[in-house]
N, C-alpha and C positions, 0 to 999 in steps of 0.2 A: 435489468433494462437500463441502458444509458439514458441519462437525463440531459436535456438541452435547454438552455435559457431562451433560445430563439423559438418563435412560434412555428410549429411543424404541421399541424392539421387544421382544416377549416373549423371555425367556430360554428356551433349548431345554428342552422338557419341563415348563415351568412355565406354567400358564394365566395370561393377563393379569390376571384378577381376583384371583389369589392371590399376586401378586408382593409381596415385602417391601421392595422398593426404591421403591415408589410412596408418595409423601407423602400422609398422610391426617390428618384432624382432624374434630372434631364442631362442628356448628352446631345451633341449636334445631330439633329434628325429624328430624335425619339425620346420617349420617357422610359426609364428602366425601373422595373419592379424586381426586387431580390426576394426570391421565394425558396423556402425550405420544405421538403416533403419527408414524411415518415414512411419508411419502407422496410419490409422484412428482409433480413439477410438471406434467408432461405425461403423461396416462394413455394416449395413443396410442403413447408410447414408454416404457413403465414401467421397462424395464431400463436404458436409457441416459440417461434424463431426469435433470435436476437434482432433488435431493430437497428437500422442505420439511417442516416439522413442524407438526402440527395438535394443538391442545390441547383437552382435554375435562374438565369437572368431572363426575364420576360420583357421584351422591348416592343412598345407600341409606337407606331409612326407619329411624328409630331403633328398635332392638330386633330388626331383621331382618338384621343384618350377616352372620349365618351362613346366610342364605337367598339370597345373591346369585345363586347358580347356578340358583335356582328361580323368581326373579322376572323378569317380562318388563320390557323397557326401553321408555321413552318418550323420544324424542329431540326436543328443542326447537330450532327454527330461528328465530332472531331477525330483526327487521326491519333495514332498511338500504337499499341494500347498504353495507357498509363498517363495520358496528358489531359489536363483540364482545358476548358474553353478559355481562350484569351479574352480579356476585357476589350471590347471593340473600340472604345474611345469616341467613335462616331459611326453612324449608320448611313452617312450620306455618300459613301463610295463602296467599291468592291461588291461582293455578292449580297451584302446587306441591302444596298440601294436597289439591286435587281429584285430582291424579295419584296421590298416595299413597293416598288413599281408594279409588282404582281398582286398588290393589295393584301399582303400577309403581315401579321404580327409575328415576331421572332422569338423562339425559345432557344437559349444557349444552356445546355445542361452539362455540368461537370459530371462525367461518368463516375459511377461508384468507385471509390478508392483513390480519387484524384481531387485536386482543388479543395473545395469546401464540402465535398461529398464523402464524409468519413474516410479521409485519406489514409492510405497504407504507407507506413514507413517504419523504421526501426523503433521509433518512440511510441507509435500507436498500436503496433502489433503485440498485444499483451497476453496472448494465449499462453497457458502454462507449459505446454509441450510442443515440440516440433510438429508432431502429428496433428495437433489441434490448430496450429498455425497454417499448415498446408490445407486442412479442411476449410478453414476460414477463407483463405485467399482463393480457393477453388470456386467460390461463389461470385467472383468478380470478372467473369468473362462476358462475352457478347450476349449470351442468352439472358442473363440477369440484368444487364444494362438495358436490354430491350424491355424486360418486364417492368423495370423502374419507369421507363419512358411511357409505357402503356398505362401504368398506374397514374402518372402525372397527367396524361391525356384525359383519362376518365374524370379526374378531379377538375381540371380546367374547363372541360367541355360539358360538365354536368348542367342539366337544365336547358341545353340548346335543343330546340324543337326541329330545326332544319337538319336533316340527316347529313347534308354536305358539310355543315359546320361542326358536326360531331367527329369528323375525321381530321387528320393532320397530314400535311405534306412533310416529306423528309428530304434533307440534303446531307449527304455523307461524304467526307473527304477521307481517302485512304482507309484506315481501319473503320472509320465511320461507315464506309460502304459495305464492309463486312457485316457491321451491325444491321444495316438496312436489309441485307439479304436474309439475315436471321429474322428480322421483323416481318418480312414478306412470308417467311416460312411459318411464323407463329401467329401473327395477328393481321392478316391481309385486309380484313374488313375494316380495320381502323385507319387505313392509309388512303389518302386521296390521290397522291402521286409521289413518286420517288425519283430523286436525282443523285447519281453517284459520280464522283470525280476521283479518278485514280485509285479506285478501291473496289473493283469487281473481284470478289474473292475466288481463289481456287477452291473447288469443292473436293478437297482431299481429306483423308483421315489422319494424316501425320505430316510433319513439315519436310520430310526428306525430299520429295519431288520439287518443293519450292526452292530449296537451296541448290539442288542440282541445276536448276535453271538460273537462279539469280547470281550464283558465282560466275557464270558465263558473262552476265551483264557487267559484273564488276571488272572483269578482265578487259572488256571493251572500253569501259569508261577510264580505266587506268591508262590504256594505250592512247586514248584521246587526250587525257591530261598531259602525259609526257610529250605528246606531239605539240601541244600548245606551249608547254614550259620544259623544253628539252634540258635546260641547265639544272632543272630540279632533280634529274637523275643522280647527278653527283652530290647535290645537296642532301637529298633524302638518304643516300647511302652513308654519308658522313654522320647524319643524325642517328640513323639506326645503329651504326657501329658504336657511337658514343653511348647510346642507351643500353647496348649489350654489355658494356664494361663499367657502367656508372649507375649507382643506385640513386635515382632522381626522385626526390619527395616533392609532391605538389603542395601548394599553400594550404590545402584543406586536409593534408595528411595522406592523400592517395599517392600511388606510385605511377610515374610515367615510364612504363616499360616499353620496349619496342612494339609489342602487340597493341598496347593502348594507343601509341602514336599512330599506328596503321589505321585505327578506327576513325581517324579524322576523315577518311574516305567516304563516310556516310554522306558528307556534303556533296559528293559527286552526283547524288540523286536529285539535286535541286538546281534550279536556274541560278547561275552565279557561284555554284559550289566550287568549281575549279579555282576561281579567283580567291575565294576565302581560304582554301587549303594552301594555295601558293603563298598567301601572306603569312600563315603559320610557318611554312617551310623556310621562306627567305629570312624571316625574323630569327628563327632558331639557328639557321646556318650562320647568320651574321653574328649571333651571340658566340657560337663556337669559334668562329674565326677571330673575333676581337677579344673575347674574355676567356675562352676555353671552357665555358659552362653556360647553362641556360639561365637567363634572367628571370626574376620573379614576374616581370611583366609578361614574358613569353609563356611561362608556366600557367599564370592566371588566365591568359587568353585561351590557351588550349583547354584548360579545365572548364572554362565557361561555355565552350562549344560542345561539351559532352554532358548531356543531361541525365545520365543514369543514376547519379546520386540524388538529385532533386526529384526525380520521377522514377523510383525504383521498380515499379510495376513494369516499366518498359523493358527491363531486363528479366525479372524473375517470372513474368507471365507471358513474355513475348512469344515463345514457341508454342505455348498452349493454345494460342488463337487458331492454330491449324489442327489441333487434336480433336478427334471425335471417336465415339464408339469404343472407348477403353484403351486407346493407343497412347502410350507415353511418348514425350518428345525426346528424352534421352540425350539432350544437348546435341540436337541434330546438326546445327551449323558447324559445330566443332568436329563432329564425326565425319561429315561430308568433306570438310576442308582437309582433314587429315588423310582421308582415304583417296580423294580424287584431285585435290587442288593444293597439296602441300608445297609443291615446288613453286607454283606461281605466287603463293602468298607467304613464302618463307620469311622468318624474322630473325633467325639465329645467324649471327655473323659468321661463324665458322662454316656453315653451309653456303652462305652467300659468297664467301671468299673462295670457296672451292671451285666456283664457276670460272674464276680467273678471267672475268670479263668486267672491266670498269664501266662499261656501257649498259650493263644489265640492270634494269630498274627494279626497285623494291616496290611491290604493289601494295596499295591501301585496300582495306576491307570496306564493307558497306553496312547495310542494316542487318547485322548479325550479332548474336550474343554468345558468350563463351563462359565456361566455368571458371577460367582464370580471372575473369573480371571480379569475382568475389574476393580476390586478394588485392587487386590493383585499385579498386574504388573504395574510398574510405567508408561510405555509408553502406555499400553493398556487403562489406565484410560482416556487418552486424546481421545480415539476412542470409548468410551463407547456407545455414542448415535448411531453412525453409525453401531456398532456391533449389538446392539439390533434391529436396523432397518433392517439389513440384515437377522437376524434370523426370522423376521416377513415377509420378502419380498416374494411375490407370483408371481413375473414376470419371474421366471426362465423358459427358453425354453428347447427344447429337446437337449440332448447331444449325444444320440446314435440312429442310425437308424437300427432297428432290421432287416428290410427287406434287407437293403444294406449289413449288416453283414452276413445274411443267404446266400446271393448271392456272397459273397466275392470271388475274384480270386487272390488276392495278397498273396504271400507266407508269412505265419505268424507262428512264433514259440514263445512259452512262457514257462517260468519256474514258477511253483507254489510251494511255500514252504508249506509242509503239516502242519507244526507247526507255520506258520506265525501268529503273534499276531495282526497284523494290517489289513491284507487282508485275510478274511475268505476263506479257501480252498474250501468249498462246494459251496459258491456263485461264486467263480472264475471258478470252474469246470463247472457250468451251463453256464457261459458266453462262455468259451472255446468251449463247445459243440454246441453253437449257432452260432459260426463264421465258415463259410464254409472253410474247408481245414486247420483248426488250428492244429498245432503240439504242443501238451501239454506235457511238461516234469514235472513230479511230484517227489519231493524229500523231505526227512526230514533231509538231510545233512546240510542244511544251514538255517539261520534265514533271516529276511527281508533284511539285507544288504549283501546278498550273492555276489552281483556283485562286491563289493569293497574288498571282502576277498578271492575271488577265480577267477583265470583266466580261469578255466575250464568251467565256466558258459557260457560266450559269445562264446567260441570255440564250445561247445556242441550244442548251438542253431544254429550256422552257419552250423554245420554238419547235423543237423536235416533238415534244408532247402535244403541242397545239396543232401540229400538222402544217405549220407555216413553212417548214422545210422538210426534206425527206432524207432518210438515212440510206436510201437505196442507191 
């Protein structure tokens, strides 16, 4: 069993909220308590399983520190998979302020495998065999993230006599919404209400239908990008040609291949994404025009916008979030691209040149992962074997209970972005219709990151649940 120097479990007779060995400090709008929890790696064998630690920032509204036992919790589940919760800096704005207005104290949990919660990377994955590594990482999906959160809820709500205060509210962004749907399937009686933003999951058993839909969205977003920046057609073609014939090594040791450059298109799914990609394009094109090579500044900026090395679960466990009932992912995005969308997302210059059309754009890709990334990204190279093992893994269990969702009694509201490039609207709509009592808000006003760009979203969802407005 791994030993940690930080306190992990409540001292006998002392409530977790009252412990004096928990580090705390103030930020604008609230007091933060940094808490670590001891959890089993495998909940099917809780007593004999290896232990991991899960980290949570517990934020109490300023001036209400002595009311912790009387304030309900709202737990935030972030997007990903494979990303930790960002440190908020302040809770006086954004969705944090809305939650405080609704009289909540806030829990920000680093999902297992991320941040301070037993993070997974090439240095920490110490299993002796690839098979053991695959088995270890297989425990880091939404089902066990939810079990961690439920364990934390039980600890923090212990001793509360009011049944309402024994439950927690949930707010989930993107993959966090997937986790909420799993939570509704597994522990509905623990939830007071749930809010989902850009993350009503498709109830599929494998990722293929997801990519059949989202590649279509990528095509549309590329067309819109080049309509806004038509001169980037020539610039991107020149960059792709250069990368086809030049071995470009990034400052971190990774390789900037044509396919990796195309991955900058993931930003198309966010508000302002067109502009950020254009800055990379115009900078790279200027380098080639003036110096005949890409500068360190350009390479570092591109690398900084690609978080697969710093958050490797985002690659190696990404497609597994769609796998249920023993289905392997089999590098679905790669297969679907090759079979159905090879021409639209071609990266090889000899094929592009055969079109004999200088006005033919080279399309960027989106939120998709590929086996070649295990060569092009420096840190992912070290996880190549386990990544391939996870792509072939058939031991995935059930993430969603459709019968439980159909019988749901928890108040749930969610916003689905009609033009979301990552989460297909039609698949989300089917799920929303299959969850009893789901209040769905559909809008084309925002892209996938609506929660971070507009305070109106959480306020509107809370109003939906209160009946202040109607979704009809």
